[in-house]
C-alpha positions, 0 to 999 in steps of 0.5 A: 236631151230635155225632159224624160219622155215619161215625165212629159206624159205623166207630169211627174218627175222621178230620178228613176225610170229612164232618168239615170241614163240621160241625167248628166246631160239633163243636169247640164241643161237644167242647173246653171253653172253645173260644171263650174260649181263642181270645180269649185266644190272640188277645189274647196274639198282640197282645202277641207279634207285632210289625209285619211279623211272622209267626204260624203256626197249626198245625192250623188246620182251617176257619180260625176262629182264623186269621181272628181272628188276621189281623183283630187283627193286620191293622193291623201288616201281620203275615202269618198262616200257617194249616197243616192236613193236610186239603185240605177243611179248608184249602178252608173256611179259604180261603173264610173268609179270602178277604178277608184278603190277609195270610193264607197257607194251606198243606196239610201234615202238621205233622211234615213242615212246613218252617217259615219264621222266625216270631215266634209259633207257635200249636198249639191241640190239634194236637200230641196228634194227632202220633205220640208218637215224632215230637213232640220233632222237631216241637217242636225245629223250632218252636224253631229257626224262632222268632226271638229272643223268639219264642213258642209257644202250646201247648194240649193235652189231657193225662193226669192224674198219677194213675188216680183223677184221670184217672177223675174228669176223664173223668167231669166232662168227659162231664157237660160234654159232655152239657150241650152236647147230646151223647148218651151214645152220641155220647160213647162213639162219639167215645171209641172213634173216638179210640183210637190216634189221640189220644195225650195226654202228661202235663203233665210230658211236655209240659214236658219236650218244651219244655225239651229243645227249648230253650224257657224254662220254660213259663208256664201260661195255661189249665187246666181239668181235663186241658186245658192251655194253655202259653206258651213263649218263646225266649231273646233270645240265640237266633239272629239277628234 
């Protein structure tokens, strides 16, 4: 599918416009181990969400992962709340999850969302699109909403520790994208379109956000070049069940 045509012309990435219609194919071509990491998240949720619990997916887009979480957790009557700021994404997610009454979908910006108490929050390559100066407050509110022993699963594209490491990671990533069928023009257009929109932090900065919010030291659950998955837990003594 490649990059949406209007983004090739304008050089500005958007999750609106025609993007929702092609988003799922585009994500598979752009995010390494996209479906395998979905499977990992669902397996983790199976251990982390109790009967009658609640799980948020922030930046749920068209609801692919939302649906998988709901199906896996359906036997224990857990509520799955999918959140996205794009109404067209939420509409596609609503269609996908129509048969699953335990799914609730909300149109909201992550930095403005009021979270209810929850056992698990999943942020799958979403925080990186929140303005950098607002990310600490988002992570703080996630921590405050999580119940004791609650968890945050955070996947983010990060910056390498050195310039040479970043250059090598970018080159390998572009080679990977070519193998997914993207042209050099599409790869370059996507890079241009994300300038000023996607602002990755370093791995150390993301760890600092989590620790400052009160999470225990994050546990690495995935790493491919600069693509990072972390599991962070809330202390058993935090808050009241």
